[in-house]
N, C-alpha and C positions, 0 to 999 in steps of 0.2 A: 128154398134157400136163396138169399140175395147177397150181392156184394156191394160194399160201400167204399168210397174213397174218403179217407180221413186225413186231416192235417192237425197235428198236435204240437204244442210247445211244451217242452219238458225241461226241468232243471238238470244241469250237468251233474253227474255223480262222480264219486271217487275213482272207482275201478271200472274197467270194461264190463265185468260181470254185473256190477251194481247198475250200470247204465242200461244193459240189456234187460235186466229184470224190471227196471223202472219204465222203460219203453213198453215192454209187453204188458205190464200191469195197466198202464194208461190206455193202451189200445183195446184191452179187453172190456173197457167200459162201453165200447161201441160194438163189439163182436169178437169173433175169433180171428186173430191176426193171420193173414195168409202170407203176406210179404210186406216188408217195410224198408225204408231207407232214411238215414239222416241226411237232410238236404241243406241245412244251414246251421252254423254254430256262431253264437254271439258270446265271445269270451268275456266282454265287459259286463253283460247282464247274467252270465253263467246260465244261458239257455240254449237249447237246440230245437230245431224244427224237424219233425219226423212226418213223412208222408207214407201212407199205408193203404193197403186194401184189406178189409176185414169181411168176413162172412157172417151172416145172421140167419138163423133158422126161424122162419116165420111160423107163428102159432096158428093153428086153425086148419 
């Protein structure tokens, strides 16, 4: 198992629950989210930056 640092830009969502689901779905593209934080919000572009640590189980 390895860990990776991920930075993702994600569109803002309507409710906090929708936002959490969108963040976790995006992070799962790289692995299983271990921890994450929203580090920047751009209201003009309706985007947020999320920094995360994800774990990946290596095959083999």
